[in-house]
C-alpha positions as CSV (number, residue, x, y, z in Angstrom):
1,M,-49.0,-14.4,69.1
2,K,-49.6,-16.6,72.1
3,D,-50.0,-14.9,75.4
4,E,-47.5,-15.7,78.2
5,F,-49.8,-18.1,80.1
6,T,-50.8,-20.0,77.0
7,H,-47.2,-20.4,76.1
8,F,-46.3,-21.5,79.7
9,E,-49.1,-24.1,79.7
10,H,-48.4,-25.4,76.2
11,E,-44.7,-25.8,76.9
12,G,-45.5,-27.5,80.2
13,W,-47.9,-30.0,78.8
14,E,-45.5,-30.8,75.9
15,R,-42.9,-31.5,78.6
16,V,-45.0,-33.8,80.8
17,A,-47.2,-35.4,78.2
18,D,-45.5,-38.8,78.5
19,K,-45.9,-38.7,82.3
20,Y,-49.6,-37.8,82.7
21,D,-51.0,-41.2,82.1
22,A,-48.8,-43.0,84.6
23,V,-49.0,-40.2,87.3
24,W,-52.5,-38.6,87.2
25,S,-54.9,-40.8,85.3
26,S,-55.8,-43.1,88.3
27,L,-57.2,-39.9,89.9
28,T,-58.7,-37.9,87.0
29,R,-60.4,-40.9,85.3
30,Q,-62.5,-41.5,88.5
31,F,-64.6,-38.4,87.7
32,I,-65.4,-39.2,84.1
33,P,-68.5,-41.5,84.8
34,Y,-70.0,-38.6,86.8
35,L,-69.3,-36.1,84.0
36,I,-70.8,-38.4,81.3
37,D,-73.8,-39.2,83.5
38,R,-74.7,-35.6,84.3
39,A,-74.2,-34.5,80.7
40,Q,-76.6,-37.3,79.7
41,V,-74.4,-38.7,77.0
42,S,-76.1,-41.5,75.1
43,S,-75.6,-43.7,72.0
44,G,-75.4,-42.0,68.7
45,M,-74.5,-38.6,70.1
46,S,-71.6,-36.6,68.7
47,V,-69.3,-35.6,71.6
48,L,-66.4,-33.1,71.5
49,D,-63.8,-33.9,74.2
50,V,-61.9,-30.6,74.7
51,A,-58.5,-30.6,76.4
52,C,-58.8,-34.3,75.8
53,G,-55.3,-35.3,77.1
54,P,-54.7,-39.0,76.4
55,G,-58.3,-39.5,75.4
56,Y,-60.0,-40.9,78.5
57,V,-63.3,-39.1,78.0
58,S,-63.4,-40.0,74.4
59,T,-63.0,-43.7,74.9
60,A,-65.5,-43.7,77.8
61,V,-68.2,-42.1,75.6
62,R,-67.4,-44.4,72.7
63,K,-68.2,-47.4,75.0
64,L,-71.7,-45.9,75.3
65,G,-72.1,-45.8,71.5
66,A,-71.4,-42.1,71.2
67,I,-69.2,-40.7,68.5
68,P,-66.2,-38.8,70.1
69,T,-63.7,-36.3,68.7
70,G,-60.8,-35.2,70.9
71,I,-58.9,-31.9,70.7
72,D,-55.9,-30.7,72.7
73,F,-53.4,-28.0,72.2
74,S,-50.4,-30.3,73.0
75,E,-49.1,-32.1,70.0
76,K,-47.4,-34.7,72.2
77,T,-50.6,-35.3,74.1
78,V,-52.6,-35.8,70.9
79,A,-49.9,-38.2,69.7
80,T,-50.3,-40.2,72.9
81,A,-54.1,-40.3,72.5
82,K,-53.8,-41.5,68.9
83,R,-51.4,-44.2,70.0
84,M,-53.6,-45.3,72.9
85,F,-56.9,-45.1,71.0
86,P,-56.1,-45.3,67.3
87,D,-59.7,-45.7,66.2
88,I,-60.8,-42.4,67.7
89,S,-60.4,-39.0,66.0
90,F,-58.0,-36.7,67.8
91,L,-56.6,-33.4,66.6
92,Q,-54.4,-30.6,67.8
93,G,-56.3,-27.3,68.3
94,D,-57.3,-24.5,70.7
95,G,-60.3,-25.0,72.9
96,Q,-60.7,-21.2,72.8
97,A,-61.1,-21.1,69.0
98,L,-62.5,-24.5,68.0
99,P,-62.1,-25.4,64.3
100,F,-65.7,-26.6,64.0
101,D,-68.9,-25.3,62.5
102,D,-71.7,-23.8,64.6
103,A,-74.2,-26.3,66.0
104,S,-72.1,-29.4,65.1
105,Y,-72.0,-31.4,68.4
106,D,-74.6,-32.8,70.8
107,R,-72.2,-32.6,73.8
108,V,-69.0,-30.8,74.7
109,L,-67.1,-32.2,77.7
110,V,-63.9,-31.0,79.5
111,N,-62.4,-33.1,82.2
112,F,-60.1,-30.8,84.3
113,G,-58.9,-28.9,81.3
114,L,-60.9,-25.7,81.4
115,L,-58.6,-23.8,83.8
116,H,-55.5,-24.7,81.9
117,L,-56.7,-22.3,79.3
118,A,-55.7,-18.6,79.4
119,H,-59.3,-17.5,78.8
120,P,-61.7,-20.2,80.0
121,E,-64.7,-17.9,79.3
122,K,-63.7,-18.1,75.6
123,A,-63.8,-21.9,75.8
124,C,-67.3,-21.7,77.3
125,R,-68.4,-19.4,74.5
126,E,-66.9,-21.7,71.9
127,A,-68.6,-24.7,73.5
128,F,-71.9,-22.9,73.3
129,R,-71.3,-22.0,69.6
130,V,-70.5,-25.6,68.5
131,L,-73.4,-27.2,70.4
132,R,-76.7,-28.0,68.8
133,P,-79.8,-26.3,70.2
134,T,-80.5,-29.2,72.4
135,G,-76.9,-29.7,73.4
136,K,-75.2,-29.8,76.8
137,F,-71.8,-28.6,78.1
138,G,-70.2,-30.5,80.9
139,F,-66.9,-30.1,82.8
140,T,-65.0,-30.9,86.0
141,I,-62.9,-28.6,88.1
142,W,-61.1,-29.2,91.4
143,A,-62.9,-28.0,94.5
144,E,-61.4,-25.3,96.8
145,P,-59.0,-26.4,99.5
146,H,-61.6,-26.3,102.3
147,E,-63.6,-28.9,100.4
148,N,-60.7,-30.9,98.9
149,P,-58.4,-32.6,101.4
150,G,-55.7,-33.5,98.9
151,G,-55.7,-30.1,97.3
152,K,-55.5,-28.6,100.8
153,I,-52.3,-30.5,101.5
154,V,-50.5,-28.9,98.5
155,N,-52.1,-25.5,99.0
156,D,-51.2,-25.3,102.7
157,A,-47.6,-26.4,102.1
158,I,-47.0,-23.9,99.4
159,E,-48.6,-21.0,101.3
160,A,-46.6,-21.8,104.4
161,Q,-43.2,-22.6,102.8
162,A,-42.9,-21.2,99.3
163,D,-41.7,-17.9,98.1
164,L,-44.9,-16.7,96.4
165,N,-43.2,-13.6,94.9
166,V,-41.5,-15.6,92.1
167,E,-42.6,-14.8,88.6
168,V,-44.9,-17.3,87.2
169,P,-47.2,-16.4,84.2
170,E,-50.6,-15.4,85.5
171,G,-53.5,-17.4,84.5
172,P,-57.2,-17.7,85.5
173,S,-57.9,-18.4,89.2
174,K,-57.6,-22.1,89.9
175,F,-61.0,-21.9,91.5
176,L,-62.8,-19.6,88.9
177,Y,-65.9,-21.7,88.7
178,A,-65.7,-23.4,92.1
179,K,-68.7,-21.5,93.6
180,R,-72.1,-22.6,92.4
181,E,-73.7,-19.2,91.9
182,E,-70.6,-17.6,90.4
183,C,-70.4,-20.6,88.0
184,R,-74.0,-20.2,87.0
185,K,-73.6,-16.5,86.4
186,A,-70.5,-17.0,84.3
187,L,-72.1,-19.7,82.1
188,Q,-75.3,-17.6,81.7
189,Q,-73.1,-14.7,80.4
190,N,-71.8,-17.1,77.8
191,G,-75.3,-17.9,76.6
192,F,-76.2,-21.1,78.6
193,D,-79.5,-21.7,80.4
194,G,-78.6,-21.1,84.0
195,T,-81.7,-22.7,85.4
196,S,-80.6,-26.0,83.9
197,M,-77.2,-26.1,85.6
198,I,-76.2,-29.2,87.6
199,F,-73.4,-28.5,90.1
200,E,-72.3,-31.5,92.2
201,T,-69.3,-32.1,94.4
202,R,-67.8,-35.6,94.2
203,L,-65.1,-37.2,96.3
204,A,-62.6,-39.7,94.9
205,E,-59.9,-41.8,96.7
206,W,-56.5,-41.6,95.2
207,S,-54.2,-44.4,96.2
208,V,-50.5,-43.5,96.0
209,P,-47.5,-45.7,96.9
210,T,-45.5,-43.2,99.1
211,P,-46.0,-40.0,101.1
212,R,-43.7,-38.2,98.7
213,Y,-45.7,-39.2,95.6
214,L,-48.1,-36.2,95.7
215,F,-45.1,-33.8,95.8
216,E,-43.3,-35.6,93.0
217,A,-46.5,-35.6,90.9
218,E,-46.9,-31.8,91.2
219,R,-43.2,-31.2,90.6
220,D,-42.6,-33.6,87.7
221,A,-45.9,-34.2,86.0
222,G,-47.8,-31.0,86.5
223,V,-47.6,-27.5,85.0
224,R,-48.8,-24.6,87.0
225,T,-47.8,-25.7,90.4
226,A,-44.6,-27.2,88.9
227,G,-43.7,-23.8,87.5
228,L,-43.9,-22.3,91.0
229,L,-41.9,-25.2,92.5
230,A,-39.2,-24.9,89.9
231,R,-38.6,-21.3,91.0
232,Q,-38.1,-22.1,94.7
233,S,-34.7,-22.4,96.5
234,P,-33.6,-25.9,97.4
235,E,-34.3,-25.1,101.0
236,R,-37.9,-24.0,100.4
237,L,-38.5,-26.9,98.0
238,S,-37.3,-29.3,100.7
239,A,-39.6,-27.7,103.3
240,I,-42.6,-27.9,100.9
241,C,-41.8,-31.6,100.2
242,M,-41.6,-32.4,103.9
243,A,-44.9,-30.6,104.7
244,I,-46.7,-32.5,102.0
245,E,-45.2,-35.8,103.0
246,R,-46.2,-35.2,106.6
247,E,-49.8,-34.7,105.7
248,V,-50.0,-37.5,103.2
249,S,-48.7,-39.9,105.8
250,R,-51.9,-39.4,107.8
251,Y,-53.8,-41.2,105.1
252,A,-51.8,-44.5,105.4
253,R,-53.9,-47.5,104.6
254,G,-52.0,-50.8,104.5
255,N,-49.1,-50.5,102.2
256,E,-50.4,-47.3,100.4
257,F,-51.7,-43.9,101.1
258,V,-55.3,-43.0,100.1
259,I,-55.8,-39.3,99.6
260,P,-59.4,-37.9,99.4
261,M,-59.7,-35.6,96.4
262,A,-62.9,-33.5,95.7
263,A,-64.0,-32.0,92.4
264,H,-67.1,-30.2,91.1
265,V,-69.0,-31.8,88.2
266,V,-70.9,-29.2,86.2
267,A,-73.4,-29.7,83.4
268,I,-75.6,-27.2,81.7
269,S,-78.0,-27.0,78.7
270,K,-77.6,-24.7,75.7
271,G,-81.2,-23.6,75.7
């Protein structure tokens, strides 16, 4: 039986699967080159793209001559990936219980998917299991608000204006691996070579058309924050929206708004 958070995330991604590409991809795709570079992906390698979404990592590694396989727990997301990239193998499955043999991949990559899983430590352990002895595991996660201006806009608006006592299924901390040494320790506990860890913070610029876009993206094309927003009164929701709009307006550049977004890029060797 699925735990409550897994059900919440799965239901959410099934709901917004057709919106992700249009809403978020212009942001999340910016970090893929860093992820691939730090994980040292090269031609001929077998690469497992966990929480693959519409398949952006898979298609990026294929362009390098690597052999990708994508896996995601959302049936609709997998269908989108197959439609967008029909010559890549995608399947529905759980990143916390991968349907692959031990030591069957050269690289395992996760672009912003790790903390959408109820037990990310299980996903790390599974990545370790399916990697070959010389393999590497790489992933991206959002930086904490004090390092991530765009994330801070949403975080501050919610903390100031939202009713935080509403019932939303509890998942892992959004910033579980966002501190270097805590990240190293957690990965070592799952078998990885902590001395090999690369932990870099990268900044991207996300161009959006209106000050309201960030609020609407979280409300209409997200899952965890969307769940919180869906449980707010109309008055509180309006106050959150206004707070986000006010801050995004500060990033006006010509006819658009360019929001700085920071993420950590992590790569580590199996042995």
